[in-house]
Structures are given as C-alpha cells and as structure tokens.
C-alpha positions in Angstrom: 15.0 32.9 -8.8 13.5 30.6 -6.2 12.5 27.0 -7.0 8.8 26.4 -7.4 8.6 23.9 -4.5 10.1 26.4 -2.1 7.6 29.1 -2.6 5.0 27.8 -0.1 5.3 26.6 3.4 3.4 23.3 2.7 5.7 22.5 -0.3 8.8 23.2 1.8 7.5 21.0 4.6 6.8 18.2 2.1 10.4 18.5 0.8 11.8 18.3 4.3 9.7 15.3 5.2 10.7 13.5 2.0 14.4 14.2 2.7 14.1 13.0 6.3 12.2 9.9 5.3 14.9 8.9 2.8 17.6 9.4 5.4 15.7 7.3 8.0 15.0 4.5 5.5 18.7 4.2 4.7 19.4 3.6 8.3 16.5 1.1 8.9 17.4 -1.9 6.8 14.8 -4.6 7.5 15.1 -7.9 5.8 11.7 -9.5 5.1 10.6 -13.1 4.5 9.3 -13.9 1.1 5.5 -13.5 0.9 3.4 -16.7 0.6 0.8 -15.9 -1.9 -1.1 -19.1 -1.7 -4.3 -19.6 0.2 -5.1 -22.6 2.3 -8.1 -24.6 1.1 -10.6 -23.5 3.8 -10.0 -19.9 2.8 -10.3 -20.5 -0.9 -13.9 -21.7 -0.8 -15.7 -20.2 2.2 -19.0 -21.8 3.3 -22.2 -20.1 2.1 -23.1 -19.4 5.7 -20.0 -17.2 6.1 -19.7 -15.7 2.6 -21.2 -16.0 -0.8 -20.8 -14.2 -4.2 -17.8 -14.4 -4.2 -16.9 -17.2 -1.8 -13.1 -16.8 -2.3 -11.5 -14.7 0.4 -8.8 -13.2 -1.8 -11.5 -12.0 -4.3 -13.6 -10.6 -1.4 -10.5 -8.6 -0.1 -9.8 -7.2 -3.5 -13.4 -6.1 -4.1 -13.5 -4.5 -0.6 -10.4 -2.5 -1.3 -11.7 -1.4 -4.7 -15.0 -0.3 -3.1 -13.2 1.7 -0.5 -11.1 3.4 -3.1 -7.7 2.2 -1.8 -4.8 2.6 -4.1 -3.1 -0.4 -5.6 0.3 -1.5 -4.5 1.7 -0.3 -7.9 0.2 3.1 -7.4 1.7 3.5 -4.0 5.1 2.3 -5.2 4.9 4.8 -8.1 4.0 7.7 -5.8 6.7 6.9 -3.2 9.4 6.0 -5.7 
C-alpha cells in the first residue's frame, strides 16, 4: 500500500523539496549575531508630523504586519519545524 503523501505529484514534489532543503541547511551553517531588541530613543517616540496613533515604530510595524495577515515568527517556526 502506497503512503498517502506519495499519491499525488504535488505532495511528492513537496516531500522532495523538504528533503533537499534539510540537506542544504545541514551544509550551510551560518553563525548569527545576537539580535538587539532595543529601539533608539528617536524611533521610540516619532514626531507627530511623521507618525501618530501610535507613535512608536515597533508598534506600527506589528500593526502593519497584522493588517497584512503576515504569520508570526512562532507560526513560521512551527510550520517549518
């Protein structure tokens, strides 16, 4: 009996891509710097001429991503494993 994911071409292609991606990632070790999560003062409180409601750049970015329907980092990590 064939496995479920091998019955259609698209599922087979997805399985091949997943396998190749994991092999490639094992070869591509990239060390990263620690992320700086702090905002400098000028970006924390933007002037009313530039932005208002909210005037904090980080809040504006989060709201924009939410309005666009972008997945959270946790959702992407859960999907990609």
